C-alpha positions in Angstrom: -9.5 -90.5 -11.5 -5.9 -91.2 -11.8 -5.9 -94.2 -9.6 -8.6 -95.8 -12.1 -6.9 -94.8 -14.9 -3.5 -96.5 -13.7 -4.7 -99.6 -12.6 -5.3 -101.3 -16.3 -1.8 -100.3 -17.1 -0.3 -101.6 -13.9 -2.2 -105.3 -14.9 -1.0 -105.2 -18.3 2.6 -104.6 -17.2 2.5 -107.4 -14.7 1.2 -110.0 -17.1 4.2 -108.8 -19.6 6.9 -109.2 -16.9 5.4 -112.4 -15.8 5.3 -114.2 -19.8 8.2 -112.4 -21.1 6.5 -112.6 -24.6 4.3 -109.8 -26.3 2.2 -112.4 -27.7 1.2 -114.0 -24.6 0.4 -111.0 -23.1 -1.9 -110.0 -25.8 -3.7 -113.3 -25.5 -4.6 -113.2 -21.8 -2.3 -115.6 -20.7 -2.5 -118.1 -23.4 0.6 -119.2 -25.4 -0.6 -118.6 -28.8 -3.8 -118.7 -30.9 -3.9 -122.5 -30.7 -5.3 -122.5 -27.3 -8.4 -120.6 -28.3 -11.4 -122.6 -29.8 -11.6 -122.1 -33.3 -15.4 -120.9 -33.5 -14.2 -118.5 -30.7 -11.5 -116.9 -32.8 -13.2 -116.4 -36.3 -14.3 -113.4 -37.0 -17.8 -112.6 -36.3 -18.1 -109.1 -38.3 -16.1 -106.6 -39.8 -14.2 -104.3 -36.8 -14.7 -101.0 -38.4 -18.3 -101.5 -38.8 -18.8 -102.8 -35.3 -16.5 -100.1 -33.9 -18.4 -97.4 -35.9 -21.7 -98.8 -34.4 -20.1 -98.9 -31.1 -19.5 -95.0 -30.8 -22.5 -93.1 -29.0 -22.9 -89.3 -28.6 -22.1 -88.4 -24.7 -22.5 -85.2 -23.0 -19.8 -83.6 -20.7 -20.6 -81.0 -18.0 -18.4 -77.5 -18.7 -18.6 -74.9 -16.0 -18.6 -71.5 -17.5 -18.0 -68.3 -14.7 -20.5 -65.6 -15.4 -19.6 -62.1 -13.6 -22.6 -60.5 -12.2 -22.8 -57.0 -10.8 -23.8 -56.6 -7.3 -24.6 -53.5 -5.6 -24.3 -52.9 -1.8 -24.4 -50.0 0.7 -21.2 -48.8 2.6 -21.2 -45.9 5.2 -18.0 -43.7 5.6 -17.8 -41.0 8.3 -17.6 -37.5 7.5 -17.0 -34.5 9.7 -19.0 -31.6 9.6 -17.4 -28.3 10.9 -19.9 -26.7 13.5 -19.2 -23.0 14.6 -20.8 -22.4 18.1 -21.3 -18.7 19.7 -20.8 -18.4 23.2 -21.7 -15.1 25.2 -19.1 -13.6 27.1 -19.2 -10.8 29.4 -16.7 -8.4 29.5 -15.9 -5.0 31.3 -14.2 -2.1 30.1 -13.2 1.2 30.9 -14.7 4.4 29.4 -13.2 7.8 30.0 -15.6 10.7 29.5 -14.5 14.7 29.4 -16.2 16.9 31.5 -15.8 20.8 31.7 -16.2 22.9 34.8 -15.7 27.0 34.3 -12.7 28.7 35.4 -13.0 32.7 35.6 -9.8 34.6 35.7 -8.7 38.1 35.1 -6.4 39.6 32.6 -4.9 42.9 32.0 -5.3 44.0 28.3 -3.3 46.9 27.2 -5.4 49.5 25.2 -3.3 52.0 22.9 -4.3 55.3 22.1 -2.4 57.5 19.7 -2.6 61.3 20.5 -1.2 63.9 18.6 0.8 67.5 20.1 1.8 70.6 18.3 5.4 71.4 18.2 7.1 74.5 16.8 10.0 74.7 14.8 12.0 77.5 13.0 12.8 77.3 9.5 15.3 79.7 7.5 13.8 80.2 4.1 16.2 81.7 1.5 14.3 85.0 -0.4 15.9 85.7 -3.8 16.2 89.3 -4.9 17.2 90.7 -8.5 19.1 94.1 -8.2 20.7 96.2 -10.8 23.7 98.5 -10.6 24.7 101.0 -12.9 28.0 100.4 -15.0 29.6 103.3 -17.1 31.5 102.6 -20.1 33.4 104.8 -22.7 32.3 104.5 -25.9 34.3 106.5 -29.0 31.8 108.0 -31.3 32.6 109.1 -34.6 31.3 112.3 -35.8 31.2 112.5 -39.3 31.3 115.6 -41.8 31.6 116.0 -45.6 33.6 118.2 -47.3 34.3 118.7 -51.0 37.9 119.5 -52.1 40.3 118.5 -54.7 42.8 116.8 -52.7 43.4 113.6 -51.4 41.4 112.5 -48.5 41.8 110.1 -46.2 38.4 107.9 -45.2 38.0 105.7 -42.2 36.4 102.4 -42.6 35.2 101.3 -39.3 36.3 97.7 -38.6 34.0 95.9 -35.6 35.2 93.0 -33.4 33.7 91.0 -30.4 35.8 90.8 -27.4 35.2 89.2 -24.0 36.4 90.4 -20.7 35.9 88.5 -17.3 33.8 90.1 -14.5 34.0 88.6 -10.8 31.0 88.7 -8.9 29.7 87.3 -5.3 27.1 84.6 -4.7 25.7 83.5 -1.6 25.2 79.7 -1.7 22.9 78.0 1.4 24.3 75.2 3.0 22.1 72.7 4.7 23.3 70.5 7.8 21.2 68.0 9.8 21.7 68.2 13.7 20.1 66.3 16.6 19.1 67.4 20.2 18.3 64.9 22.8 14.6 65.3 24.0 12.9 63.3 26.8 9.5 61.8 26.8 7.8 60.0 29.3 6.4 56.4 28.4 4.5 53.5 30.0 6.0 50.3 30.3 4.4 46.9 30.5 5.6 44.9 33.4 4.6 40.9 33.5 4.2 39.2 37.0 3.8 35.5 37.3 1.5 34.2 40.1 0.2 30.7 41.2 -2.9 29.6 42.4 -4.0 25.9 43.3 -6.3 23.9 41.2 -7.6 20.3 41.9 -7.9 17.7 39.2 -8.5 14.0 39.2 -6.7 11.3 37.5 -7.3 7.4 37.4 -5.0 4.9 38.9 -5.1 1.3 37.7 -5.3 -1.1 40.5 -4.3 -4.7 39.1 -6.3 -7.8 40.3 -6.0 -11.3 39.7 -8.4 -14.0 39.9 -8.9 -17.7 38.6 -11.5 -18.5 35.7 -12.5 -21.8 34.4 -11.8 -22.1 30.8 -13.5 -24.7 28.4 -11.0 -26.6 26.2 -9.9 -29.9 25.0 -8.2 -31.7 22.5 -9.1 -34.3 19.4 -8.2 -38.0 19.9 -8.1 -40.6 17.1 -9.9 -43.6 17.9 -10.0 -46.6 15.5 -13.2 -49.0 14.8 -13.1 -52.2 13.6 -16.3 -52.4 11.1 -16.8 -56.3 10.3 -17.1 -57.0 6.5 -20.6 -57.4 4.8 -22.0 -61.1 4.4 -22.2 -62.4 1.0 -23.4 -65.5 -0.6 -21.1 -67.6 -2.7 -21.5 -70.2 -5.2 -19.2 -73.2 -4.2 -19.1 -76.5 -6.4 -17.9 -79.8 -4.9 -15.2 -82.2 -6.4 -16.5 -84.3 -9.1 -15.9 -88.0 -9.7 -15.1 -90.4 -12.7 -17.5 -93.0 -13.0 -18.1 -96.1 -15.3 -21.6 -95.5 -16.9 -23.5 -99.3 -18.0 -21.8 -99.0 -21.5 -18.3 -99.3 -19.8 -17.1 -95.7 -20.5 -15.5 -93.6 -17.8 -17.8 -90.5 -17.6 -16.9 -87.5 -15.0 -19.3 -86.3 -13.0 -19.3 -82.9 -11.4 -19.8 -82.4 -8.0 -23.1 -80.5 -6.9 -23.4 -76.6 -6.7 -24.3 -75.1 -3.5 -24.6 -71.3 -2.1 -22.4 -70.6 1.1 -22.8 -67.3 2.9 -18.9 -66.2 3.4 -18.4 -62.8 5.1 -15.6 -60.2 4.0 -12.8 -58.9 5.5 -13.4 -56.2 8.5 -12.3 -52.8 7.8 -10.7 -50.4 10.1 -11.7 -46.7 10.2 -10.1 -43.8 12.0 -12.1 -40.9 13.4 -11.5 -37.9 15.5 -13.1 -37.5 18.8 -13.6 -34.3 20.4 -12.7 -34.7 24.3 -13.7 -31.5 26.2 -11.4 -30.6 29.1 -12.0 -27.7 31.9 -9.2 -26.3 33.0 -8.2 -22.9 35.7 -6.3 -20.1 34.3 -5.4 -17.0 36.3 -6.0 -13.7 35.0 -5.3 -10.1 35.9 -7.7 -7.5 35.8 -7.1 -3.9 35.8 -9.7 -1.5 37.1 -9.3 2.4 37.6 -9.6 4.4 40.6 -10.1 7.8 40.6 -7.6 10.2 42.6 -7.9 13.9 43.3 -4.5 15.7 43.2 -3.4 19.3 43.7 -1.0 21.5 41.4 0.5 24.7 41.0 -0.7 26.6 37.9 1.0 29.7 36.8 -0.6 32.7 35.7 0.8 36.0 34.6 -0.4 39.4 35.5 0.4 42.7 33.7 0.8 46.1 35.1 2.0 49.6 33.8 4.9 51.4 34.8 5.6 55.0 33.8 9.4 55.7 32.8 11.4 58.4 31.2 13.2 57.7 27.9 15.4 60.2 25.8 15.1 60.2 22.1 16.9 62.2 19.3 14.9 64.6 17.2 16.3 65.8 14.0 16.5 69.3 12.8 18.1 71.1 9.9 20.2 74.2 9.8 21.0 76.5 6.6 24.2 78.6 6.6 24.9 81.2 3.7 28.2 80.6 2.2 29.5 83.6 0.1 31.2 82.2 -3.0 33.0 84.2 -5.6 32.0 83.1 -9.4 33.2 84.3 -12.8 31.4 85.2 -15.8 32.6 86.5 -19.2 30.7 89.6 -20.6 30.9 90.3 -24.1 31.7 93.5 -25.7 32.5 95.1 -29.4 35.4 97.0 -30.3 35.4 99.3 -33.6 38.6 100.0 -35.2 38.9 102.6 -38.0 41.0 101.9 -41.5 42.2 104.9 -43.0 41.8 105.0 -46.8 43.3 107.7 -49.3 41.5 108.9 -52.6 42.9 111.1 -55.3 39.7 112.2 -57.0 37.5 114.8 -56.2 35.1 113.4 -54.5 33.5 114.3 -51.3 35.1 113.1 -47.9 34.1 112.7 -44.8 35.9 113.6 -41.8 35.5 111.5 -38.6 36.3 112.9 -35.4 36.4 110.4 -32.3 34.3 111.9 -29.4 34.5 110.1 -26.5 31.0 109.4 -24.9 30.3 108.0 -21.4 27.3 105.6 -21.3 25.6 104.0 -18.4 24.1 100.6 -18.5 21.9 98.7 -15.8 23.8 95.2 -15.1 21.4 92.7 -12.9 22.7 90.7 -10.1 20.8 88.6 -7.5 20.7 88.8 -3.8 20.0 86.0 -1.4 18.5 86.8 2.0 17.7 84.1 4.6 14.0 84.9 6.2 13.3 82.8 9.6 9.8 81.2 9.4 7.9 79.6 12.1 6.2 76.2 11.5 3.9 73.9 13.6 3.5 70.5 13.2 1.9 67.8 14.5 3.8 65.2 16.5 2.1 61.4 17.3 2.6 59.9 20.7 0.7 56.7 21.9 -0.5 56.1 25.0 -1.2 52.5 26.4 -3.9 51.9 29.4 -4.1 48.6 31.0 -7.9 47.7 31.2 -8.8 44.9 33.3 -11.0 42.2 31.6 -12.6 39.2 33.3 -12.7 35.7 31.4 -14.1 32.2 31.5 -12.4 29.1 30.4 -13.5 25.4 30.3 -10.9 23.2 32.3 -11.4 19.9 31.2 -11.1 16.8 33.6 -11.6 13.0 33.2 -14.0 11.0 34.8 -13.7 6.9 34.4 -16.7 4.2 34.7 -17.2 0.8 33.9 -19.1 -0.6 31.3 -20.2 -4.2 31.1 -20.8 -5.3 27.3 -21.6 -9.0 25.9 -19.4 -10.3 23.2 -19.7 -13.6 21.4 -17.1 -15.9 21.1 -16.3 -18.3 18.1 -15.7 -21.9 19.1 -15.3 -24.4 16.2 -15.9 -28.5 16.7 -16.3 -31.4 14.2 -19.5 -33.4 14.5 -19.1 -36.7 12.8 -21.8 -38.4 10.7 -22.2 -41.4 8.6 -22.9 -41.0 4.6 -24.3 -44.1 2.8 -22.9 -44.6 -0.7 -23.7 -47.3 -3.2 -20.7 -49.6 -4.4 -21.0 -52.0 -7.4 -18.7 -55.1 -7.7 -18.6 -57.9 -9.8 -19.1 -61.4 -8.2 -18.5 -64.7 -10.0 -21.0 -67.5 -10.7 -20.6 -70.9 -12.1 -23.0 -71.8 -14.8 -23.2 -75.4 -15.5 -23.9 -76.6 -19.2 -24.1 -79.9 -21.3 -21.5 -80.2 -24.1 -21.8 -82.8 -26.5 -18.6 -85.4 -26.8 -18.3 -88.0 -29.5 -16.6 -91.0 -27.5 -16.1 -94.4 -28.7 -16.7 -97.7 -26.3 -13.2 -99.0 -25.2 -11.7 -102.3 -26.6 -11.5 -105.3 -24.7 -8.0 -106.1 -23.5 -8.1 -109.9 -24.1 -8.9 -109.8 -27.7 -6.8 -107.2 -29.7 -8.7 -105.1 -32.3 -7.5 -105.8 -35.6 -6.9 -102.9 -38.2 -10.0 -101.5 -40.3 -10.3 -103.6 -43.4 -8.0 -106.7 -42.3 -9.4 -110.1 -41.5 -7.6 -112.3 -39.0 
């Protein structure tokens, strides 16, 4: 299109250079308007009217891009974890405890409490109250009444209490604890240790080595190239500029066609489980029974008589004389003489000594021996043999097979479809009216509208 537009411009430039005048270029090689015939140069009509009548409606093809939504299905790889159970047979050792009866004899002491009579002598104090006669002299007044006219003397008695000390002897008992040695016979238990052979079974571990196959493997990552989907694409060919019958240059678009285009490939990574069997050496332990002997001590008790000495306390009582003093009250009477000068009867008092006897008590302690009997306890021990039975445990080992499940995990790939929506461009062509006038003739310059040449 650029070449077609530039060709008339190049021709006009060459003509201007060859003539050197602007007028000659406008007259298409002529020197002036004088060379044109008169009839040809006269205006035949108004230029503005002719130009207006020359313009006609044209249509231009315009391409619009329209986006259409297109859905297509894709696939993605999803790994599911699957747990598989594999039965495995194992052996385990079970120990069982059994009991057997074992008889043994024991000596059981039998204690018995007995009593024996034992006589002992006790001195018991016996108190007795006695009386002795004590003679005391007392002046006893003798009164006589006479009547005379003379002075007379009257004795007035004055009593006074006096005290005298008297010594007496008292026997006081003194008790003393003494000990004497006494022999008695007892039974002493003597323990003796003996040994007996006892058989017992022990389980001895025996190690064995064997080779077993172990199933294993590893995950390997593999890449897969998936080709892209084939889609339809609308492609427009380039258009051209063409001159129509009216002398207008019109752009003619190229034709639209549909072309299948393949999208770029996608690379996906997935993990693949590669199984592998390897040999592994394992050590197994089994138990073997073995009978052993051992010395088991046991104790026997027997009674041995023995003589022992013990100290037996006894109490002695000794009477110790002790002199004591006591105060005895007595009353004295003193006569006070008084002289009177009147005739009155008077009494003469003559003191007559009189011997009086009184009973004085005293206590006498006499020790009286008394024989008593008491029960003395003693213990006797008799050994009685008794047969007993006890349960002796022993261990028995046996192998028991059992089946257990081993959980193994593996990944299983699967394809999951999913829908993807994308926008696909589409070119839509439409005709647009364009106001376009006819091009002027380059040989005849167009005058301005409203002017006449």
